[in-house]
VMD Tcl script that draws the C-alpha trace (Angstrom):
set ca {
  {-1.34 70.69 158.26}
  {-2.99 72.24 155.38}
  {-1.51 71.46 151.86}
  {-0.68 75.03 151.29}
  {1.29 74.88 154.59}
  {3.14 71.81 153.55}
  {4.20 73.41 150.27}
  {5.31 76.63 152.13}
  {7.32 74.59 154.58}
  {9.10 73.01 151.69}
  {9.69 76.43 150.05}
  {11.42 77.69 153.23}
  {13.39 74.54 153.78}
  {14.91 74.14 150.28}
  {16.69 77.45 150.49}
  {19.00 76.04 153.16}
  {19.69 72.76 151.52}
  {22.90 71.68 149.84}
  {21.64 70.04 146.56}
  {23.15 66.96 145.17}
  {25.54 67.30 142.26}
  {23.42 65.31 139.97}
  {20.41 67.45 140.65}
  {22.39 70.60 139.90}
  {23.46 69.02 136.62}
  {19.89 68.09 135.73}
  {18.76 71.69 136.28}
  {21.59 72.91 133.99}
  {20.47 70.45 131.31}
  {16.93 71.58 131.44}
  {17.75 75.34 131.50}
  {20.07 75.00 128.41}
  {17.43 72.84 126.68}
  {14.79 75.46 127.45}
  {16.94 78.17 125.84}
  {17.33 75.93 122.78}
  {13.67 75.37 122.32}
  {12.76 78.94 123.12}
  {15.07 80.19 120.31}
  {13.71 77.51 118.06}
  {10.33 79.21 118.45}
  {11.60 82.78 118.16}
  {9.91 83.52 114.83}
  {6.68 81.55 115.41}
  {3.47 83.58 114.97}
  {2.23 83.24 118.59}
  {5.72 84.36 119.82}
  {5.62 87.40 117.51}
  {2.18 88.33 118.73}
  {3.23 87.99 122.33}
  {6.35 90.02 121.69}
  {4.39 92.88 120.15}
  {2.11 92.90 123.25}
  {4.96 92.76 125.65}
  {6.94 95.52 123.86}
  {3.80 97.78 123.99}
  {3.35 97.28 127.72}
  {7.04 97.44 128.78}
  {7.91 97.83 132.53}
  {11.14 97.05 134.27}
  {12.83 94.47 136.40}
  {13.34 91.39 134.17}
  {14.45 90.52 130.64}
  {12.30 89.31 127.83}
  {14.17 87.54 125.12}
  {14.24 89.69 121.88}
  {12.73 92.68 123.70}
  {14.84 93.69 126.74}
  {13.69 94.92 130.11}
  {10.00 94.62 130.96}
  {8.02 93.77 134.11}
  {8.70 90.32 135.56}
  {5.26 88.99 134.65}
  {5.51 89.96 130.99}
  {9.09 88.48 130.69}
  {7.72 85.33 132.23}
  {4.94 85.11 129.75}
  {6.88 85.91 126.56}
  {9.85 83.72 127.46}
  {7.35 81.06 128.56}
  {5.60 81.06 125.24}
  {8.92 80.69 123.49}
  {9.95 77.68 125.66}
  {6.59 75.92 125.29}
  {5.35 76.78 121.78}
  {7.12 74.19 119.52}
  {6.32 71.42 122.09}
  {9.96 70.58 122.48}
  {10.55 71.18 126.17}
  {10.81 68.50 128.84}
  {8.15 66.24 130.16}
  {6.86 64.46 133.20}
  {4.32 61.67 133.01}
  {2.15 60.47 135.80}
  {-1.61 60.57 136.63}
  {-1.34 64.00 135.01}
  {1.18 64.72 132.18}
  {2.90 68.13 132.10}
  {6.01 69.97 131.18}
  {7.88 71.10 134.27}
  {10.31 73.41 132.41}
  {7.21 75.61 131.73}
  {8.22 76.97 135.15}
  {11.71 78.01 134.30}
  {10.90 81.41 132.65}
  {8.74 82.47 135.62}
  {11.32 81.49 138.16}
  {14.12 83.16 136.16}
  {12.03 86.34 135.75}
  {11.41 86.47 139.56}
  {15.16 85.91 140.18}
  {16.19 88.73 137.77}
  {13.73 90.99 139.60}
  {15.17 90.03 142.97}
  {18.80 90.17 141.77}
  {19.67 86.67 142.84}
  {22.65 84.39 142.00}
  {22.56 81.12 140.03}
  {22.71 79.00 143.07}
  {19.41 80.21 144.43}
  {17.88 80.13 140.93}
  {18.71 76.44 140.73}
  {16.91 75.93 143.98}
  {13.88 77.83 142.70}
  {13.80 75.67 139.65}
  {14.13 72.39 141.76}
  {11.15 73.58 143.95}
  {8.98 74.35 140.97}
  {9.72 70.87 139.52}
  {9.01 69.30 142.84}
  {5.67 70.84 143.33}
  {4.52 70.29 139.72}
  {5.59 66.75 139.49}
  {4.05 65.88 142.94}
  {0.80 67.45 141.92}
  {0.86 65.39 138.77}
  {1.44 62.27 140.86}
  {-1.53 63.20 143.29}
  {-4.42 63.56 140.89}
  {-5.45 63.56 137.18}
  {-7.46 66.70 136.47}
  {-7.88 66.43 132.77}
  {-10.68 63.81 133.06}
  {-12.56 66.37 135.12}
  {-12.21 69.01 132.40}
  {-9.27 70.94 133.60}
  {-5.97 71.50 131.89}
  {-2.65 70.45 133.49}
  {-1.36 74.06 133.40}
  {-3.56 74.61 136.47}
  {-0.83 72.90 138.38}
  {1.80 75.05 136.67}
  {0.32 78.19 138.23}
  {0.92 76.59 141.75}
  {4.37 75.28 141.04}
  {5.55 78.54 139.41}
  {4.39 80.33 142.56}
  {6.42 77.95 144.64}
  {9.55 78.48 142.54}
  {9.12 82.26 142.63}
  {8.57 82.17 146.30}
  {11.89 80.53 146.75}
  {13.87 83.10 144.81}
  {11.96 86.13 146.24}
  {12.76 84.93 149.78}
  {9.20 84.65 151.06}
  {8.95 83.50 154.62}
  {6.52 80.73 155.71}
  {3.46 82.92 156.06}
  {3.87 84.72 152.79}
  {4.66 81.53 150.92}
  {1.37 80.12 152.07}
  {-0.34 83.25 150.66}
  {1.53 82.86 147.37}
  {0.08 79.37 146.95}
  {-3.39 80.60 147.96}
  {-3.16 83.37 145.40}
  {-1.93 81.11 142.66}
  {-4.40 78.22 143.14}
  {-7.60 80.31 143.50}
  {-7.95 82.21 140.15}
  {-5.95 80.13 137.75}
  {-8.12 77.18 136.87}
  {-7.66 76.31 133.22}
  {-10.07 74.57 130.84}
  {-9.02 71.38 129.09}
  {-10.71 72.59 125.92}
  {-7.23 73.99 125.26}
  {-6.18 70.55 124.13}
  {-9.30 69.06 122.62}
  {-10.18 68.78 118.95}
  {-8.51 71.28 116.51}
  {-5.88 72.92 118.65}
  {-5.23 76.66 118.47}
  {-2.22 78.83 119.14}
  {-3.28 78.95 122.85}
  {-2.23 75.31 123.25}
  {1.40 76.53 123.31}
  {0.61 79.63 125.40}
  {-1.52 78.34 128.24}
  {1.42 77.23 130.47}
  {3.09 80.52 130.04}
  {0.11 82.41 131.10}
  {-0.29 79.98 134.25}
  {3.40 80.45 135.21}
  {3.12 84.26 134.76}
  {0.16 84.24 137.08}
  {1.97 82.08 139.62}
  {4.76 84.66 139.63}
  {2.41 87.44 140.02}
  {0.77 85.70 142.93}
  {4.20 85.43 144.62}
  {4.88 89.07 144.01}
  {1.55 90.06 145.61}
  {2.28 87.81 148.62}
  {5.70 89.40 149.00}
  {3.99 92.82 149.60}
  {1.48 91.32 152.04}
  {-1.54 90.31 149.92}
  {-3.51 87.44 151.39}
  {-5.60 84.87 149.50}
  {-8.55 82.55 150.21}
  {-7.88 79.76 152.79}
  {-8.04 76.87 153.06}
  {-7.60 77.03 149.32}
  {-7.33 73.19 148.77}
  {-9.49 71.78 151.62}
  {-12.16 74.42 151.82}
  {-15.85 73.94 151.08}
  {-15.48 75.43 147.63}
  {-11.77 74.83 147.38}
  {-9.41 73.03 144.95}
  {-10.26 69.53 146.16}
  {-13.98 70.07 145.88}
  {-13.98 71.92 142.57}
  {-10.89 70.58 140.57}
  {-8.90 67.66 141.73}
  {-10.67 65.65 144.30}
  {-8.83 64.84 147.60}
  {-5.09 64.64 147.33}
  {-2.01 64.59 149.43}
  {1.63 65.49 148.96}
  {4.83 64.89 150.90}
  {8.32 66.16 150.18}
  {10.92 63.54 151.23}
  {14.27 65.23 151.62}
  {16.37 62.76 149.63}
  {13.93 62.61 146.74}
  {14.09 65.06 143.85}
  {11.39 64.76 141.09}
  {13.52 66.32 138.51}
  {15.34 62.98 138.30}
  {12.21 61.51 136.77}
  {11.69 64.12 134.01}
  {12.58 63.48 130.44}
  {14.08 65.62 127.71}
  {12.62 65.52 124.27}
  {14.64 64.30 121.28}
  {11.94 65.22 118.74}
  {9.40 68.03 118.61}
  {6.29 65.94 119.22}
  {3.86 65.31 121.95}
  {5.69 63.12 124.40}
  {3.37 60.01 124.19}
  {4.36 59.69 120.52}
  {8.16 59.97 121.17}
  {8.77 56.22 121.18}
  {6.64 55.86 118.03}
  {9.17 58.20 116.26}
  {12.17 56.19 117.52}
  {10.46 53.00 116.36}
  {9.77 54.37 112.92}
  {13.32 55.62 112.53}
  {14.64 52.13 113.44}
  {12.46 50.15 111.10}
  {12.74 52.67 108.26}
  {16.34 51.59 107.55}
  {14.96 48.13 106.83}
  {12.55 49.35 104.19}
  {14.11 49.70 100.78}
  {11.14 51.00 98.83}
  {8.56 53.19 100.59}
  {6.29 53.01 97.57}
  {5.64 49.27 98.49}
  {4.21 50.16 101.88}
  {0.63 48.87 101.96}
  {-0.43 49.60 105.46}
  {0.79 50.84 108.80}
  {-0.48 49.58 112.15}
  {0.34 51.40 115.45}
  {-0.18 49.93 118.92}
  {-0.11 52.46 121.69}
  {-1.56 52.86 125.30}
  {-4.84 54.30 126.40}
  {-3.64 57.71 127.57}
  {-1.85 58.19 124.29}
  {-4.95 57.18 122.33}
  {-7.14 59.63 124.19}
  {-4.87 62.56 123.79}
  {-3.23 62.09 120.26}
  {-5.51 59.67 118.31}
  {-9.13 59.58 119.09}
  {-10.33 63.11 117.93}
  {-11.23 63.23 114.18}
  {-8.99 66.31 113.83}
  {-5.98 64.21 114.67}
  {-6.53 62.29 111.43}
  {-6.56 65.43 109.32}
  {-4.68 68.12 111.22}
  {-5.07 71.76 109.92}
  {-2.78 73.42 112.41}
  {0.73 73.06 113.66}
  {-0.71 72.67 117.18}
  {-2.99 69.80 116.14}
  {-0.30 68.04 114.07}
  {2.30 67.84 116.76}
  {-0.41 66.24 118.90}
  {-1.43 63.64 116.15}
  {0.11 60.22 116.41}
  {-1.10 59.42 112.82}
  {0.51 62.50 111.38}
  {3.78 62.09 113.31}
  {4.18 58.39 112.31}
  {3.39 58.99 108.62}
  {5.66 62.11 108.30}
  {8.63 60.41 110.09}
  {8.19 57.37 107.87}
  {8.07 59.23 104.65}
  {10.70 61.90 105.51}
  {13.07 59.91 107.65}
  {12.90 62.62 110.31}
  {10.55 64.95 112.13}
  {11.60 68.52 113.02}
  {10.11 71.99 113.35}
  {9.84 72.28 109.60}
  {7.56 69.21 109.63}
  {4.43 71.34 110.59}
  {4.28 73.97 107.92}
  {0.89 74.65 106.29}
  {2.25 73.18 103.03}
  {3.41 69.92 104.66}
  {0.07 69.37 106.46}
  {-1.53 69.25 102.98}
  {0.86 66.75 101.40}
  {-1.01 63.99 99.50}
  {1.47 61.27 100.39}
  {1.26 61.85 104.09}
  {-2.60 62.09 104.02}
  {-2.76 58.92 101.89}
  {-0.52 57.02 104.32}
  {-2.74 58.18 107.23}
  {-5.68 56.87 105.41}
  {-3.96 53.46 105.32}
  {-3.08 53.49 109.01}
  {-4.74 51.89 111.99}
  {-4.02 52.95 115.51}
  {-5.18 50.75 118.49}
  {-4.52 50.28 122.15}
  {-2.04 47.31 122.39}
  {-2.75 44.45 124.69}
  {-0.91 44.94 127.91}
  {0.60 48.28 126.99}
  {-1.18 50.15 129.77}
  {0.90 48.35 132.38}
  {3.95 50.21 131.29}
  {2.47 53.69 131.62}
  {3.32 56.29 133.06}
  {6.90 55.04 133.64}
  {7.21 53.88 130.09}
  {5.47 54.99 126.92}
  {5.17 51.78 124.68}
  {4.48 52.27 121.02}
  {4.79 49.43 118.42}
  {4.89 50.45 114.75}
  {4.16 47.74 112.22}
  {4.62 48.37 108.39}
  {2.96 45.87 106.11}
  {4.41 45.67 102.61}
  {2.46 44.98 99.52}
  {4.15 41.53 99.16}
  {2.86 40.69 102.62}
  {6.13 41.00 104.52}
  {6.13 42.85 107.79}
  {8.62 45.15 109.55}
  {7.90 46.07 113.21}
  {9.57 47.84 116.12}
  {8.50 48.31 119.73}
  {10.05 51.12 121.85}
  {9.12 51.60 125.43}
  {11.79 54.14 126.64}
  {12.72 56.65 123.93}
  {16.01 58.46 123.72}
  {15.79 61.30 126.19}
  {13.57 59.44 128.65}
  {14.94 59.49 132.18}
  {15.64 55.74 131.81}
  {17.42 56.34 128.49}
  {18.85 59.81 128.84}
  {20.65 61.94 126.24}
  {24.21 62.32 126.77}
  {25.78 65.79 126.77}
  {26.83 65.64 123.10}
  {23.28 64.67 122.11}
  {21.92 67.55 124.08}
  {24.41 69.93 122.51}
  {23.41 68.72 119.04}
  {19.77 69.52 119.78}
  {20.64 72.92 121.28}
  {22.98 74.00 118.64}
  {20.69 72.86 115.80}
  {17.96 75.20 117.35}
  {20.13 78.21 118.17}
  {23.12 78.53 115.81}
  {21.26 80.44 113.02}
  {19.76 82.87 115.49}
  {22.36 83.37 118.10}
  {25.88 84.41 117.25}
  {27.23 83.45 120.68}
  {25.34 80.22 121.19}
  {28.41 78.32 122.28}
  {29.13 81.03 124.88}
  {25.58 80.78 126.24}
  {25.94 77.08 126.42}
  {29.05 77.43 128.56}
  {27.48 80.14 130.64}
  {24.63 77.78 131.67}
  {27.07 75.09 132.65}
  {28.55 77.60 135.14}
  {25.07 78.40 136.45}
  {25.81 77.59 140.10}
  {28.73 80.05 139.91}
  {26.92 83.05 138.34}
  {26.51 86.03 140.73}
  {23.62 87.60 138.79}
  {20.98 85.45 136.98}
  {20.38 88.31 134.57}
  {23.70 87.30 132.89}
  {22.01 84.60 130.91}
  {19.34 86.54 129.17}
  {21.76 89.63 128.75}
  {23.99 87.19 126.86}
  {21.06 85.93 124.74}
  {19.80 89.33 123.83}
  {23.32 90.47 123.06}
  {23.86 87.56 120.69}
  {20.64 87.66 118.70}
  {21.39 88.12 115.06}
  {19.68 91.19 113.31}
}
mol new
graphics top color blue
foreach p $ca { graphics top sphere $p radius 0.5 }
foreach p [lrange $ca 0 end-1] q [lrange $ca 1 end] { graphics top cylinder $p $q radius 0.2 }
display resetview
């Protein structure tokens, strides 16, 4: 069986399943978390740029946050940029690292267009997570020069195919149409990072949704898209295979972020916060040493730009900046990446007295764990150090509902007058008759 046929078979099958209660709860957690981080990015420059473009183009069928009704693909893009931009949405780590909640805006936009209920929306989200995470398990494409959002185009098409009700043949074509034209360059995440770093996944998900809409109307795509002579295996990933065991749900292995940092640095933040309480005088810090693992080093350490970040996008992907800022400020949040803070002399000075290396044996923990050891050496020679492998929010150390609410409310309360009502609405997601209720409530509650 072709891989596109395997995915299509799964798309058709999941619509008739009764999902486990814990899986339904996990979807609700990730939907409400996505709303929180989306509103946290509401006034970010790339979001404002995207909003102006979407408003100018318009359309009908789906709801864009802060705009209103537009075409499904535009809603998927704008809402997707909001979810992804501050780098605070959930994560899955494997051979490839990605953010599976990047799929949610596209699946939601498709569901609004189709007029579906919350129960089917949940299944569409589960399908998108399943395909994204299993692709991430199957092959690393970043080392071949391709960005992980290449997988998001395929997984978003799968989730959209579920909620649009595509049959097997049309679901195959949705995957063909998503995989062929949406191969993304890894240059997006190399060196000094641009605004596009936080927008690439939204673009991929938008294109995946558009592929499903075309397939719904009968469009066909190149086949076999994966196995062909010039197909995905030959050009992008190398050979891979995927199965979809009925009792396994990959969403259970995804992690929610507690801090707005690239996920490989999350345990470093927790480590710094733990040891900081034991340091009475930060002016007596002489040197900082960080031990991390190879993938972390390659993505958020090795580039010279990571040691003197000039953009928000580079700074939240800079382990040295994240460690120095957290140590000096006692927290790291959205306001940690302003242009003024990127230039602070005390942060730059501390980064200059920092050494980051791959720790002996640390790679054996990855990708299930993300070990970071932070060691602070004082001027008197004393040492404080802390090792964290499973940071708070990791699927092995999950946030409880109160911790999730604290994150959500902190991100939304200044922007959304009815943030508590929206929170409650999402927790009734499987009972909602029209998925549009969620974004209608958000748009109605936005403060002037």
